[in-house]
C-alpha positions as YAML, in Angstrom:
chain: A
units: angstrom
residues:
- id: 1
  name: UNK
  ca: [-0.63, 24.23, -9.57]
- id: 2
  name: UNK
  ca: [-0.70, 25.61, -5.93]
- id: 3
  name: UNK
  ca: [-0.98, 29.48, -5.66]
- id: 4
  name: UNK
  ca: [-0.19, 30.21, -2.04]
- id: 5
  name: UNK
  ca: [-1.38, 33.57, -2.28]
- id: 6
  name: UNK
  ca: [-4.72, 32.69, -3.12]
- id: 7
  name: UNK
  ca: [-4.71, 29.44, -1.21]
- id: 8
  name: UNK
  ca: [-6.09, 27.51, -4.30]
- id: 9
  name: UNK
  ca: [-5.02, 24.25, -5.95]
- id: 10
  name: UNK
  ca: [-5.45, 23.43, -9.51]
- id: 11
  name: UNK
  ca: [-4.78, 20.08, -10.80]
- id: 12
  name: UNK
  ca: [-4.12, 19.62, -14.56]
- id: 13
  name: UNK
  ca: [-3.92, 16.50, -16.72]
- id: 14
  name: UNK
  ca: [-0.37, 16.99, -17.62]
- id: 15
  name: UNK
  ca: [2.45, 19.44, -17.33]
- id: 16
  name: UNK
  ca: [1.58, 21.60, -20.42]
- id: 17
  name: UNK
  ca: [0.18, 25.12, -21.12]
- id: 18
  name: UNK
  ca: [-2.59, 23.49, -22.91]
- id: 19
  name: UNK
  ca: [-3.46, 20.89, -20.37]
- id: 20
  name: UNK
  ca: [-6.80, 20.02, -19.27]
- id: 21
  name: UNK
  ca: [-7.86, 21.46, -15.89]
- id: 22
  name: UNK
  ca: [-9.02, 18.31, -13.80]
- id: 23
  name: UNK
  ca: [-10.24, 19.85, -10.66]
- id: 24
  name: UNK
  ca: [-9.67, 22.89, -8.66]
- id: 25
  name: UNK
  ca: [-10.18, 23.76, -5.00]
- id: 26
  name: UNK
  ca: [-9.15, 25.95, -1.89]
- id: 27
  name: UNK
  ca: [-6.09, 25.05, -0.14]
- id: 28
  name: UNK
  ca: [-6.99, 24.35, 3.52]
- id: 29
  name: UNK
  ca: [-4.70, 26.03, 6.29]
- id: 30
  name: UNK
  ca: [-3.67, 22.65, 7.62]
- id: 31
  name: UNK
  ca: [-3.26, 20.12, 5.14]
- id: 32
  name: UNK
  ca: [-4.56, 18.24, 2.23]
- id: 33
  name: UNK
  ca: [-6.48, 15.02, 3.94]
- id: 34
  name: UNK
  ca: [-7.01, 13.28, 0.54]
- id: 35
  name: UNK
  ca: [-5.11, 15.00, -2.27]
- id: 36
  name: UNK
  ca: [-2.06, 16.69, -3.43]
- id: 37
  name: UNK
  ca: [1.19, 18.29, -1.94]
- id: 38
  name: UNK
  ca: [1.14, 19.47, 1.75]
- id: 39
  name: UNK
  ca: [3.11, 22.63, 2.40]
- id: 40
  name: UNK
  ca: [2.26, 22.23, 6.12]
- id: 41
  name: UNK
  ca: [3.40, 19.60, 8.44]
- id: 42
  name: UNK
  ca: [0.90, 16.48, 8.22]
- id: 43
  name: UNK
  ca: [1.78, 15.22, 11.67]
- id: 44
  name: UNK
  ca: [4.06, 16.54, 14.35]
- id: 45
  name: UNK
  ca: [7.01, 14.36, 15.65]
- id: 46
  name: UNK
  ca: [6.49, 12.84, 19.22]
- id: 47
  name: UNK
  ca: [9.16, 11.45, 21.44]
- id: 48
  name: UNK
  ca: [12.90, 12.10, 21.09]
- id: 49
  name: UNK
  ca: [14.29, 11.37, 17.49]
- id: 50
  name: UNK
  ca: [17.34, 9.15, 17.52]
- id: 51
  name: UNK
  ca: [20.30, 10.25, 15.45]
- id: 52
  name: UNK
  ca: [21.33, 7.22, 13.37]
- id: 53
  name: UNK
  ca: [24.71, 6.87, 11.53]
- id: 54
  name: UNK
  ca: [25.33, 8.85, 8.26]
- id: 55
  name: UNK
  ca: [25.05, 7.40, 4.95]
- id: 56
  name: UNK
  ca: [25.77, 8.01, 1.35]
- id: 57
  name: UNK
  ca: [23.26, 7.22, -1.69]
- id: 58
  name: UNK
  ca: [24.26, 7.90, -5.14]
- id: 59
  name: UNK
  ca: [27.14, 9.96, -3.93]
- id: 60
  name: UNK
  ca: [24.93, 12.13, -1.81]
- id: 61
  name: UNK
  ca: [25.80, 12.28, 1.96]
- id: 62
  name: UNK
  ca: [22.92, 12.02, 4.43]
- id: 63
  name: UNK
  ca: [22.34, 12.57, 7.89]
- id: 64
  name: UNK
  ca: [19.72, 10.17, 9.40]
- id: 65
  name: UNK
  ca: [17.11, 10.23, 12.32]
- id: 66
  name: UNK
  ca: [14.77, 7.81, 13.40]
- id: 67
  name: UNK
  ca: [11.24, 9.07, 14.76]
- id: 68
  name: UNK
  ca: [7.65, 8.73, 15.46]
- id: 69
  name: UNK
  ca: [4.69, 10.94, 14.48]
- id: 70
  name: UNK
  ca: [1.36, 11.62, 16.25]
- id: 71
  name: UNK
  ca: [-0.46, 10.01, 12.98]
- id: 72
  name: UNK
  ca: [0.80, 6.50, 14.01]
- id: 73
  name: UNK
  ca: [1.01, 4.45, 16.90]
- id: 74
  name: UNK
  ca: [4.72, 4.80, 17.99]
- id: 75
  name: UNK
  ca: [4.95, 0.97, 19.25]
- id: 76
  name: UNK
  ca: [3.87, -0.08, 15.73]
- id: 77
  name: UNK
  ca: [5.16, 2.33, 13.28]
- id: 78
  name: UNK
  ca: [8.51, 4.62, 13.00]
- id: 79
  name: UNK
  ca: [10.03, 6.87, 10.34]
- id: 80
  name: UNK
  ca: [13.69, 7.42, 9.25]
- id: 81
  name: UNK
  ca: [14.32, 10.80, 7.62]
- id: 82
  name: UNK
  ca: [17.15, 11.35, 5.50]
- id: 83
  name: UNK
  ca: [18.79, 15.10, 5.50]
- id: 84
  name: UNK
  ca: [20.97, 16.73, 3.20]
- id: 85
  name: UNK
  ca: [23.25, 19.59, 4.92]
- id: 86
  name: UNK
  ca: [24.59, 20.95, 1.49]
- id: 87
  name: UNK
  ca: [21.56, 23.17, 0.77]
- id: 88
  name: UNK
  ca: [20.88, 26.25, 3.02]
- id: 89
  name: UNK
  ca: [17.12, 27.34, 3.50]
- id: 90
  name: UNK
  ca: [15.39, 25.63, 0.72]
- id: 91
  name: UNK
  ca: [11.87, 26.36, 0.50]
- id: 92
  name: UNK
  ca: [10.78, 22.77, 0.14]
- id: 93
  name: UNK
  ca: [11.48, 20.44, 2.88]
- id: 94
  name: UNK
  ca: [9.73, 17.23, 4.45]
- id: 95
  name: UNK
  ca: [8.72, 17.80, 8.15]
- id: 96
  name: UNK
  ca: [9.93, 21.18, 7.76]
- id: 97
  name: UNK
  ca: [9.89, 22.07, 11.40]
- id: 98
  name: UNK
  ca: [12.15, 18.97, 12.26]
- id: 99
  name: UNK
  ca: [15.70, 19.33, 11.60]
- id: 100
  name: UNK
  ca: [18.12, 18.02, 14.36]
- id: 101
  name: UNK
  ca: [21.32, 20.06, 12.62]
- id: 102
  name: UNK
  ca: [21.43, 23.53, 11.35]
- id: 103
  name: UNK
  ca: [20.94, 24.14, 7.59]
- id: 104
  name: UNK
  ca: [19.63, 20.57, 6.99]
- id: 105
  name: UNK
  ca: [16.84, 19.61, 4.79]
- id: 106
  name: UNK
  ca: [14.93, 16.42, 5.15]
- id: 107
  name: UNK
  ca: [14.50, 15.24, 1.63]
- id: 108
  name: UNK
  ca: [13.41, 11.45, 2.27]
- id: 109
  name: UNK
  ca: [11.40, 9.70, 4.53]
- id: 110
  name: UNK
  ca: [10.75, 5.93, 4.71]
- id: 111
  name: UNK
  ca: [7.97, 4.40, 7.24]
- id: 112
  name: UNK
  ca: [8.33, 1.08, 8.62]
- id: 113
  name: UNK
  ca: [6.28, -1.27, 10.54]
- id: 114
  name: UNK
  ca: [8.29, -2.27, 13.67]
- id: 115
  name: UNK
  ca: [9.95, -5.57, 13.04]
- id: 116
  name: UNK
  ca: [9.68, -5.21, 9.44]
- id: 117
  name: UNK
  ca: [12.68, -4.45, 7.34]
- id: 118
  name: UNK
  ca: [11.19, -3.20, 4.26]
- id: 119
  name: UNK
  ca: [9.35, 0.29, 4.38]
- id: 120
  name: UNK
  ca: [5.69, 0.34, 3.61]
- id: 121
  name: UNK
  ca: [5.94, 3.87, 2.40]
- id: 122
  name: UNK
  ca: [8.46, 6.80, 1.19]
- id: 123
  name: UNK
  ca: [8.40, 10.26, 0.32]
- id: 124
  name: UNK
  ca: [11.34, 11.90, -1.40]
- id: 125
  name: UNK
  ca: [11.96, 15.49, -2.86]
- id: 126
  name: UNK
  ca: [14.21, 15.55, -6.02]
- id: 127
  name: UNK
  ca: [15.50, 18.89, -6.95]
- id: 128
  name: UNK
  ca: [15.93, 18.95, -10.62]
- id: 129
  name: UNK
  ca: [17.22, 22.32, -11.36]
- id: 130
  name: UNK
  ca: [18.00, 25.66, -9.78]
- id: 131
  name: UNK
  ca: [16.02, 27.60, -12.54]
- id: 132
  name: UNK
  ca: [12.94, 27.14, -14.74]
- id: 133
  name: UNK
  ca: [13.31, 26.54, -18.48]
- id: 134
  name: UNK
  ca: [11.51, 28.91, -20.97]
- id: 135
  name: UNK
  ca: [8.66, 26.02, -21.44]
- id: 136
  name: UNK
  ca: [8.20, 25.52, -17.76]
- id: 137
  name: UNK
  ca: [8.01, 29.29, -17.55]
- id: 138
  name: UNK
  ca: [5.15, 29.42, -20.10]
- id: 139
  name: UNK
  ca: [3.43, 26.65, -18.36]
- id: 140
  name: UNK
  ca: [3.42, 28.44, -15.12]
- id: 141
  name: UNK
  ca: [2.35, 31.62, -17.10]
- id: 142
  name: UNK
  ca: [-0.57, 29.95, -18.42]
- id: 143
  name: UNK
  ca: [-1.63, 28.22, -15.40]
- id: 144
  name: UNK
  ca: [-1.45, 31.56, -13.47]
- id: 145
  name: UNK
  ca: [-3.96, 33.14, -15.96]
- id: 146
  name: UNK
  ca: [-6.30, 30.26, -15.39]
- id: 147
  name: UNK
  ca: [-6.49, 31.32, -11.70]
- id: 148
  name: UNK
  ca: [-8.43, 34.61, -13.28]
- id: 149
  name: UNK
  ca: [-10.14, 32.81, -15.85]
- id: 150
  name: UNK
  ca: [-11.41, 29.77, -13.76]
- id: 151
  name: UNK
  ca: [-11.60, 31.02, -10.06]
- id: 152
  name: UNK
  ca: [-12.37, 28.50, -7.30]
- id: 153
  name: UNK
  ca: [-15.78, 29.38, -6.05]
- id: 154
  name: UNK
  ca: [-16.34, 29.49, -2.23]
...
């Protein structure tokens, strides 16, 4: 559970209102180096991204771009980002500051070593629903209360 207002992170054993709290900590301003979801950009795109041909995966159309980031040597590693352009202004996006088309959200990234056809890493955002179920609302209500019961110490 991440509370952006208090910049705190609470990791639970499962998605349940009775789940065991495993760890809690402050959310750094820049990124998680060793843990969890990152709401800020981990690394900046360097050089000029190359627009690739569009593709369709499981009936979803994607725009694609090949790019390098400052975290890897651009002569050894590149990434391919997959953008959906049917959702406008979503809160969640991979490489949020990088969108080569208006209203496009990067929902997949694959990392490749140069000369190797199989990716070594991938990330994907999966948008399950536009609304929370009553059960999900109860879990988040409980976890929100835990912020007051179990504050992160400075």
